[in-house]
PDB file of N, CA, C and O in Angstrom:
ATOM      1  N   MET A   1      63.877 -30.798  31.963  1.00  0.00           N
ATOM      2  CA  MET A   1      62.800 -29.752  32.358  1.00  0.00           C
ATOM      3  C   MET A   1      63.140 -29.024  33.604  1.00  0.00           C
ATOM      4  O   MET A   1      63.249 -29.671  34.646  1.00  0.00           O
ATOM      5  N   PRO A   2      63.323 -27.703  33.598  1.00  0.00           N
ATOM      6  CA  PRO A   2      63.722 -26.877  34.835  1.00  0.00           C
ATOM      7  C   PRO A   2      62.688 -26.967  35.855  1.00  0.00           C
ATOM      8  O   PRO A   2      61.543 -27.350  35.615  1.00  0.00           O
ATOM      9  N   LYS A   3      63.165 -26.566  37.130  1.00  0.00           N
ATOM     10  CA  LYS A   3      62.189 -26.572  38.245  1.00  0.00           C
ATOM     11  C   LYS A   3      61.201 -25.374  37.899  1.00  0.00           C
ATOM     12  O   LYS A   3      61.503 -24.390  37.225  1.00  0.00           O
ATOM     13  N   MET A   4      59.961 -25.636  38.483  1.00  0.00           N
ATOM     14  CA  MET A   4      59.028 -24.430  38.431  1.00  0.00           C
ATOM     15  C   MET A   4      59.251 -23.493  39.512  1.00  0.00           C
ATOM     16  O   MET A   4      59.631 -23.894  40.612  1.00  0.00           O
ATOM     17  N   LYS A   5      59.028 -22.212  39.257  1.00  0.00           N
ATOM     18  CA  LYS A   5      59.261 -21.223  40.266  1.00  0.00           C
ATOM     19  C   LYS A   5      57.872 -20.906  40.986  1.00  0.00           C
ATOM     20  O   LYS A   5      56.816 -20.773  40.367  1.00  0.00           O
ATOM     21  N   THR A   6      57.997 -20.808  42.288  1.00  0.00           N
ATOM     22  CA  THR A   6      56.829 -20.316  43.223  1.00  0.00           C
ATOM     23  C   THR A   6      56.740 -18.899  43.167  1.00  0.00           C
ATOM     24  O   THR A   6      57.723 -18.177  43.337  1.00  0.00           O
ATOM     25  N   SER A   7      55.517 -18.448  42.918  1.00  0.00           N
ATOM     26  CA  SER A   7      55.332 -16.945  43.168  1.00  0.00           C
ATOM     27  C   SER A   7      55.500 -16.598  44.660  1.00  0.00           C
ATOM     28  O   SER A   7      54.731 -17.002  45.532  1.00  0.00           O
ATOM     29  N   ARG A   8      56.556 -15.827  44.872  1.00  0.00           N
ATOM     30  CA  ARG A   8      56.867 -15.439  46.248  1.00  0.00           C
ATOM     31  C   ARG A   8      55.696 -14.630  46.889  1.00  0.00           C
ATOM     32  O   ARG A   8      55.371 -14.884  48.049  1.00  0.00           O
ATOM     33  N   SER A   9      55.072 -13.690  46.193  1.00  0.00           N
ATOM     34  CA  SER A   9      54.037 -12.933  46.566  1.00  0.00           C
ATOM     35  C   SER A   9      52.988 -13.637  47.144  1.00  0.00           C
ATOM     36  O   SER A   9      52.464 -13.324  48.213  1.00  0.00           O
ATOM     37  N   ALA A  10      52.624 -14.739  46.338  1.00  0.00           N
ATOM     38  CA  ALA A  10      51.483 -15.631  46.688  1.00  0.00           C
ATOM     39  C   ALA A  10      51.807 -16.548  47.906  1.00  0.00           C
ATOM     40  O   ALA A  10      50.941 -16.843  48.730  1.00  0.00           O
ATOM     41  N   ALA A  11      53.149 -17.003  47.983  1.00  0.00           N
ATOM     42  CA  ALA A  11      53.521 -17.896  48.941  1.00  0.00           C
ATOM     43  C   ALA A  11      53.495 -17.124  50.367  1.00  0.00           C
ATOM     44  O   ALA A  11      53.348 -17.775  51.401  1.00  0.00           O
ATOM     45  N   LYS A  12      53.625 -15.873  50.386  1.00  0.00           N
ATOM     46  CA  LYS A  12      53.545 -15.135  51.626  1.00  0.00           C
ATOM     47  C   LYS A  12      52.184 -14.888  52.041  1.00  0.00           C
ATOM     48  O   LYS A  12      52.029 -14.541  53.212  1.00  0.00           O
ATOM     49  N   ARG A  13      51.105 -15.008  51.255  1.00  0.00           N
ATOM     50  CA  ARG A  13      49.781 -14.623  51.424  1.00  0.00           C
ATOM     51  C   ARG A  13      48.842 -15.977  51.636  1.00  0.00           C
ATOM     52  O   ARG A  13      47.735 -15.844  52.157  1.00  0.00           O
ATOM     53  N   PHE A  14      49.246 -17.091  51.280  1.00  0.00           N
ATOM     54  CA  PHE A  14      48.448 -18.327  51.387  1.00  0.00           C
ATOM     55  C   PHE A  14      49.251 -19.354  52.137  1.00  0.00           C
ATOM     56  O   PHE A  14      50.470 -19.474  52.014  1.00  0.00           O
ATOM     57  N   ARG A  15      48.410 -20.172  53.011  1.00  0.00           N
ATOM     58  CA  ARG A  15      48.921 -21.236  53.623  1.00  0.00           C
ATOM     59  C   ARG A  15      47.888 -22.415  53.319  1.00  0.00           C
ATOM     60  O   ARG A  15      46.691 -22.196  53.129  1.00  0.00           O
ATOM     61  N   VAL A  16      48.454 -23.666  53.291  1.00  0.00           N
ATOM     62  CA  VAL A  16      47.765 -24.748  53.054  1.00  0.00           C
ATOM     63  C   VAL A  16      47.393 -25.493  54.282  1.00  0.00           C
ATOM     64  O   VAL A  16      48.263 -25.759  55.111  1.00  0.00           O
ATOM     65  N   THR A  17      46.094 -25.865  54.459  1.00  0.00           N
ATOM     66  CA  THR A  17      45.476 -26.585  55.627  1.00  0.00           C
ATOM     67  C   THR A  17      45.840 -28.050  55.527  1.00  0.00           C
ATOM     68  O   THR A  17      46.356 -28.536  54.520  1.00  0.00           O
ATOM     69  N   GLY A  18      45.547 -28.725  56.616  1.00  0.00           N
ATOM     70  CA  GLY A  18      45.866 -30.118  56.647  1.00  0.00           C
ATOM     71  C   GLY A  18      45.137 -30.998  55.625  1.00  0.00           C
ATOM     72  O   GLY A  18      45.512 -32.125  55.301  1.00  0.00           O
ATOM     73  N   THR A  19      44.088 -30.384  55.167  1.00  0.00           N
ATOM     74  CA  THR A  19      43.274 -31.206  54.120  1.00  0.00           C
ATOM     75  C   THR A  19      43.488 -30.738  52.705  1.00  0.00           C
ATOM     76  O   THR A  19      42.799 -31.160  51.776  1.00  0.00           O
ATOM     77  N   GLY A  20      44.558 -29.767  52.544  1.00  0.00           N
ATOM     78  CA  GLY A  20      44.928 -29.357  51.265  1.00  0.00           C
ATOM     79  C   GLY A  20      44.282 -28.097  50.835  1.00  0.00           C
ATOM     80  O   GLY A  20      44.666 -27.587  49.782  1.00  0.00           O
ATOM     81  N   LYS A  21      43.393 -27.566  51.493  1.00  0.00           N
ATOM     82  CA  LYS A  21      42.692 -26.246  51.083  1.00  0.00           C
ATOM     83  C   LYS A  21      43.746 -25.126  51.348  1.00  0.00           C
ATOM     84  O   LYS A  21      44.713 -25.253  52.100  1.00  0.00           O
ATOM     85  N   LEU A  22      43.428 -24.010  50.628  1.00  0.00           N
ATOM     86  CA  LEU A  22      44.139 -22.800  50.756  1.00  0.00           C
ATOM     87  C   LEU A  22      43.548 -21.884  51.513  1.00  0.00           C
ATOM     88  O   LEU A  22      42.423 -21.462  51.243  1.00  0.00           O
ATOM     89  N   LYS A  23      44.332 -21.428  52.674  1.00  0.00           N
ATOM     90  CA  LYS A  23      43.802 -20.416  53.673  1.00  0.00           C
ATOM     91  C   LYS A  23      44.334 -19.085  53.284  1.00  0.00           C
ATOM     92  O   LYS A  23      45.449 -19.028  52.766  1.00  0.00           O
ATOM     93  N   ARG A  24      43.673 -18.063  53.478  1.00  0.00           N
ATOM     94  CA  ARG A  24      44.002 -16.760  53.164  1.00  0.00           C
ATOM     95  C   ARG A  24      43.407 -15.716  54.308  1.00  0.00           C
ATOM     96  O   ARG A  24      42.499 -16.010  55.086  1.00  0.00           O
ATOM     97  N   ALA A  25      44.053 -14.518  54.264  1.00  0.00           N
ATOM     98  CA  ALA A  25      43.693 -13.517  55.138  1.00  0.00           C
ATOM     99  C   ALA A  25      42.498 -12.609  54.459  1.00  0.00           C
ATOM    100  O   ALA A  25      42.389 -12.564  53.233  1.00  0.00           O
ATOM    101  N   LYS A  26      41.760 -12.011  55.185  1.00  0.00           N
ATOM    102  CA  LYS A  26      40.571 -11.248  54.428  1.00  0.00           C
ATOM    103  C   LYS A  26      41.044  -9.855  54.177  1.00  0.00           C
ATOM    104  O   LYS A  26      41.873  -9.333  54.922  1.00  0.00           O
ATOM    105  N   ALA A  27      40.556  -9.267  53.188  1.00  0.00           N
ATOM    106  CA  ALA A  27      40.834  -7.884  52.864  1.00  0.00           C
ATOM    107  C   ALA A  27      40.110  -6.858  53.622  1.00  0.00           C
ATOM    108  O   ALA A  27      39.229  -7.166  54.425  1.00  0.00           O
ATOM    109  N   TYR A  28      40.467  -5.613  53.380  1.00  0.00           N
ATOM    110  CA  TYR A  28      39.770  -4.280  54.098  1.00  0.00           C
ATOM    111  C   TYR A  28      39.917  -4.174  55.476  1.00  0.00           C
ATOM    112  O   TYR A  28      39.063  -3.639  56.183  1.00  0.00           O
ATOM    113  N   LYS A  29      41.164  -4.753  55.985  1.00  0.00           N
ATOM    114  CA  LYS A  29      41.428  -4.475  57.413  1.00  0.00           C
ATOM    115  C   LYS A  29      42.686  -3.762  57.649  1.00  0.00           C
ATOM    116  O   LYS A  29      43.253  -3.788  58.741  1.00  0.00           O
ATOM    117  N   SER A  30      43.152  -3.083  56.563  1.00  0.00           N
ATOM    118  CA  SER A  30      44.466  -2.287  56.871  1.00  0.00           C
ATOM    119  C   SER A  30      44.369  -0.907  57.189  1.00  0.00           C
ATOM    120  O   SER A  30      45.200  -0.424  57.958  1.00  0.00           O
ATOM    121  N   HIS A  31      43.289  -0.068  56.604  1.00  0.00           N
ATOM    122  CA  HIS A  31      43.140   1.228  57.045  1.00  0.00           C
ATOM    123  C   HIS A  31      41.631   1.644  56.795  1.00  0.00           C
ATOM    124  O   HIS A  31      40.788   0.905  56.288  1.00  0.00           O
ATOM    125  N   ILE A  32      41.410   3.014  57.255  1.00  0.00           N
ATOM    126  CA  ILE A  32      39.993   3.518  57.382  1.00  0.00           C
ATOM    127  C   ILE A  32      39.182   2.501  58.213  1.00  0.00           C
ATOM    128  O   ILE A  32      38.232   1.866  57.756  1.00  0.00           O
ATOM    129  N   LEU A  33      39.663   2.401  59.528  1.00  0.00           N
ATOM    130  CA  LEU A  33      39.073   1.384  60.394  1.00  0.00           C
ATOM    131  C   LEU A  33      37.997   2.164  61.308  1.00  0.00           C
ATOM    132  O   LEU A  33      37.196   1.509  61.976  1.00  0.00           O
ATOM    133  N   THR A  34      37.990   3.443  61.326  1.00  0.00           N
ATOM    134  CA  THR A  34      37.077   4.143  62.211  1.00  0.00           C
ATOM    135  C   THR A  34      35.640   4.010  61.868  1.00  0.00           C
ATOM    136  O   THR A  34      34.786   3.946  62.752  1.00  0.00           O
ATOM    137  N   LYS A  35      35.358   3.967  60.621  1.00  0.00           N
ATOM    138  CA  LYS A  35      33.892   3.933  60.174  1.00  0.00           C
ATOM    139  C   LYS A  35      33.311   2.468  60.258  1.00  0.00           C
ATOM    140  O   LYS A  35      32.103   2.254  60.158  1.00  0.00           O
ATOM    141  N   LYS A  36      34.245   1.479  60.449  1.00  0.00           N
ATOM    142  CA  LYS A  36      33.828   0.010  60.399  1.00  0.00           C
ATOM    143  C   LYS A  36      33.386  -0.381  61.798  1.00  0.00           C
ATOM    144  O   LYS A  36      34.014   0.072  62.756  1.00  0.00           O
ATOM    145  N   SER A  37      32.468  -1.098  61.964  1.00  0.00           N
ATOM    146  CA  SER A  37      31.999  -1.602  63.307  1.00  0.00           C
ATOM    147  C   SER A  37      32.949  -2.524  63.809  1.00  0.00           C
ATOM    148  O   SER A  37      33.719  -3.127  63.061  1.00  0.00           O
ATOM    149  N   ALA A  38      32.932  -2.687  65.238  1.00  0.00           N
ATOM    150  CA  ALA A  38      33.799  -3.514  65.869  1.00  0.00           C
ATOM    151  C   ALA A  38      33.436  -5.074  65.370  1.00  0.00           C
ATOM    152  O   ALA A  38      34.328  -5.902  65.186  1.00  0.00           O
ATOM    153  N   LYS A  39      32.290  -5.312  65.212  1.00  0.00           N
ATOM    154  CA  LYS A  39      31.841  -6.730  64.712  1.00  0.00           C
ATOM    155  C   LYS A  39      32.571  -6.962  63.308  1.00  0.00           C
ATOM    156  O   LYS A  39      33.221  -7.962  63.003  1.00  0.00           O
ATOM    157  N   ARG A  40      32.342  -5.880  62.549  1.00  0.00           N
ATOM    158  CA  ARG A  40      32.961  -6.283  61.193  1.00  0.00           C
ATOM    159  C   ARG A  40      34.491  -6.370  61.242  1.00  0.00           C
ATOM    160  O   ARG A  40      35.053  -7.263  60.609  1.00  0.00           O
ATOM    161  N   LYS A  41      35.222  -5.444  61.998  1.00  0.00           N
ATOM    162  CA  LYS A  41      36.653  -5.617  62.184  1.00  0.00           C
ATOM    163  C   LYS A  41      37.152  -6.929  62.788  1.00  0.00           C
ATOM    164  O   LYS A  41      38.162  -7.510  62.389  1.00  0.00           O
ATOM    165  N   ARG A  42      36.358  -7.354  63.791  1.00  0.00           N
ATOM    166  CA  ARG A  42      36.538  -8.671  64.421  1.00  0.00           C
ATOM    167  C   ARG A  42      36.440  -9.897  63.404  1.00  0.00           C
ATOM    168  O   ARG A  42      37.291 -10.787  63.420  1.00  0.00           O
ATOM    169  N   ASN A  43      35.427  -9.903  62.571  1.00  0.00           N
ATOM    170  CA  ASN A  43      35.250 -10.882  61.643  1.00  0.00           C
ATOM    171  C   ASN A  43      36.301 -10.986  60.536  1.00  0.00           C
ATOM    172  O   ASN A  43      36.632 -12.052  60.017  1.00  0.00           O
ATOM    173  N   LEU A  44      36.847  -9.661  60.187  1.00  0.00           N
ATOM    174  CA  LEU A  44      37.875  -9.562  59.167  1.00  0.00           C
ATOM    175  C   LEU A  44      39.254 -10.133  59.743  1.00  0.00           C
ATOM    176  O   LEU A  44      40.210 -10.325  58.991  1.00  0.00           O
ATOM    177  N   ARG A  45      39.304 -10.378  61.022  1.00  0.00           N
ATOM    178  CA  ARG A  45      40.497 -10.988  61.551  1.00  0.00           C
ATOM    179  C   ARG A  45      40.679 -12.483  61.257  1.00  0.00           C
ATOM    180  O   ARG A  45      41.791 -13.011  61.252  1.00  0.00           O
ATOM    181  N   LYS A  46      39.622 -13.088  61.031  1.00  0.00           N
ATOM    182  CA  LYS A  46      39.482 -14.569  60.897  1.00  0.00           C
ATOM    183  C   LYS A  46      40.027 -14.941  59.461  1.00  0.00           C
ATOM    184  O   LYS A  46      39.879 -14.197  58.492  1.00  0.00           O
ATOM    185  N   ALA A  47      40.603 -16.031  59.420  1.00  0.00           N
ATOM    186  CA  ALA A  47      41.192 -16.478  58.067  1.00  0.00           C
ATOM    187  C   ALA A  47      39.909 -16.976  57.329  1.00  0.00           C
ATOM    188  O   ALA A  47      38.854 -17.208  57.918  1.00  0.00           O
ATOM    189  N   ALA A  48      40.093 -17.113  56.022  1.00  0.00           N
ATOM    190  CA  ALA A  48      39.066 -17.656  55.108  1.00  0.00           C
ATOM    191  C   ALA A  48      39.634 -18.607  54.169  1.00  0.00           C
ATOM    192  O   ALA A  48      40.839 -18.560  53.924  1.00  0.00           O
ATOM    193  N   ILE A  49      38.801 -19.553  53.566  1.00  0.00           N
ATOM    194  CA  ILE A  49      39.212 -20.513  52.619  1.00  0.00           C
ATOM    195  C   ILE A  49      39.145 -19.915  51.269  1.00  0.00           C
ATOM    196  O   ILE A  49      38.169 -19.230  50.964  1.00  0.00           O
ATOM    197  N   THR A  50      40.238 -20.153  50.331  1.00  0.00           N
ATOM    198  CA  THR A  50      40.138 -19.663  49.115  1.00  0.00           C
ATOM    199  C   THR A  50      38.940 -20.253  48.263  1.00  0.00           C
ATOM    200  O   THR A  50      38.639 -21.444  48.343  1.00  0.00           O
ATOM    201  N   ASP A  51      38.366 -19.487  47.560  1.00  0.00           N
ATOM    202  CA  ASP A  51      37.241 -20.040  46.819  1.00  0.00           C
ATOM    203  C   ASP A  51      37.608 -21.025  45.732  1.00  0.00           C
ATOM    204  O   ASP A  51      38.651 -20.900  45.091  1.00  0.00           O
ATOM    205  N   ALA A  52      36.714 -22.039  45.521  1.00  0.00           N
ATOM    206  CA  ALA A  52      36.996 -23.143  44.638  1.00  0.00           C
ATOM    207  C   ALA A  52      37.347 -22.751  43.152  1.00  0.00           C
ATOM    208  O   ALA A  52      38.047 -23.451  42.420  1.00  0.00           O
ATOM    209  N   THR A  53      36.777 -21.552  42.795  1.00  0.00           N
ATOM    210  CA  THR A  53      36.857 -20.976  41.383  1.00  0.00           C
ATOM    211  C   THR A  53      38.395 -20.471  41.184  1.00  0.00           C
ATOM    212  O   THR A  53      38.809 -20.312  40.036  1.00  0.00           O
ATOM    213  N   ASN A  54      39.186 -20.236  42.234  1.00  0.00           N
ATOM    214  CA  ASN A  54      40.414 -19.793  42.145  1.00  0.00           C
ATOM    215  C   ASN A  54      41.442 -20.742  42.472  1.00  0.00           C
ATOM    216  O   ASN A  54      42.601 -20.396  42.243  1.00  0.00           O
ATOM    217  N   VAL A  55      41.210 -21.963  43.003  1.00  0.00           N
ATOM    218  CA  VAL A  55      42.060 -22.816  43.416  1.00  0.00           C
ATOM    219  C   VAL A  55      42.991 -23.373  42.307  1.00  0.00           C
ATOM    220  O   VAL A  55      44.186 -23.591  42.510  1.00  0.00           O
ATOM    221  N   LYS A  56      42.432 -23.568  41.243  1.00  0.00           N
ATOM    222  CA  LYS A  56      43.235 -24.130  40.013  1.00  0.00           C
ATOM    223  C   LYS A  56      44.344 -23.209  39.698  1.00  0.00           C
ATOM    224  O   LYS A  56      45.461 -23.668  39.457  1.00  0.00           O
ATOM    225  N   ASN A  57      44.087 -21.807  39.681  1.00  0.00           N
ATOM    226  CA  ASN A  57      45.075 -20.893  39.313  1.00  0.00           C
ATOM    227  C   ASN A  57      46.162 -20.802  40.472  1.00  0.00           C
ATOM    228  O   ASN A  57      47.354 -20.664  40.195  1.00  0.00           O
ATOM    229  N   MET A  58      45.700 -20.885  41.788  1.00  0.00           N
ATOM    230  CA  MET A  58      46.531 -20.758  42.875  1.00  0.00           C
ATOM    231  C   MET A  58      47.459 -21.879  42.946  1.00  0.00           C
ATOM    232  O   MET A  58      48.627 -21.646  43.258  1.00  0.00           O
ATOM    233  N   LYS A  59      47.085 -23.052  42.696  1.00  0.00           N
ATOM    234  CA  LYS A  59      48.010 -24.305  42.646  1.00  0.00           C
ATOM    235  C   LYS A  59      49.028 -24.132  41.518  1.00  0.00           C
ATOM    236  O   LYS A  59      50.141 -24.653  41.592  1.00  0.00           O
ATOM    237  N   LYS A  60      48.642 -23.403  40.485  1.00  0.00           N
ATOM    238  CA  LYS A  60      49.647 -23.265  39.392  1.00  0.00           C
ATOM    239  C   LYS A  60      50.855 -22.299  39.699  1.00  0.00           C
ATOM    240  O   LYS A  60      51.987 -22.391  39.224  1.00  0.00           O
ATOM    241  N   ILE A  61      50.396 -21.371  40.574  1.00  0.00           N
ATOM    242  CA  ILE A  61      51.559 -20.346  40.951  1.00  0.00           C
ATOM    243  C   ILE A  61      52.114 -20.792  42.135  1.00  0.00           C
ATOM    244  O   ILE A  61      53.122 -20.189  42.504  1.00  0.00           O
ATOM    245  N   LEU A  62      51.646 -21.839  42.927  1.00  0.00           N
ATOM    246  CA  LEU A  62      52.218 -22.297  44.064  1.00  0.00           C
ATOM    247  C   LEU A  62      52.552 -23.880  43.939  1.00  0.00           C
ATOM    248  O   LEU A  62      52.009 -24.674  44.707  1.00  0.00           O
ATOM    249  N   PRO A  63      53.367 -24.262  43.051  1.00  0.00           N
ATOM    250  CA  PRO A  63      53.537 -25.681  42.713  1.00  0.00           C
ATOM    251  C   PRO A  63      53.933 -26.549  43.898  1.00  0.00           C
ATOM    252  O   PRO A  63      53.439 -27.671  43.998  1.00  0.00           O
ATOM    253  N   TYR A  64      54.775 -26.105  44.778  1.00  0.00           N
ATOM    254  CA  TYR A  64      55.285 -26.893  45.879  1.00  0.00           C
ATOM    255  C   TYR A  64      54.755 -26.738  47.168  1.00  0.00           C
ATOM    256  O   TYR A  64      55.305 -27.238  48.150  1.00  0.00           O
ATOM    257  N   VAL A  65      53.503 -25.938  47.246  1.00  0.00           N
ATOM    258  CA  VAL A  65      52.869 -25.701  48.537  1.00  0.00           C
ATOM    259  C   VAL A  65      51.829 -26.709  48.713  1.00  0.00           C
ATOM    260  O   VAL A  65      51.145 -26.718  49.736  1.00  0.00           O
TER     261      VAL A  65
END
């Protein structure tokens, strides 16, 4: 059985926490920032945990993470 390949695009976007959860960055922070409030932009900086409904698929494309 050959080694499984890691999706490199996913590996750059997700990190695993100490408890094994997947951490991700929030979307909508790259451009068109003038119309967004300071509070909204500040909250977009914080990392988020990947939703449980997506974890099974994420573990499949990140087998060694």
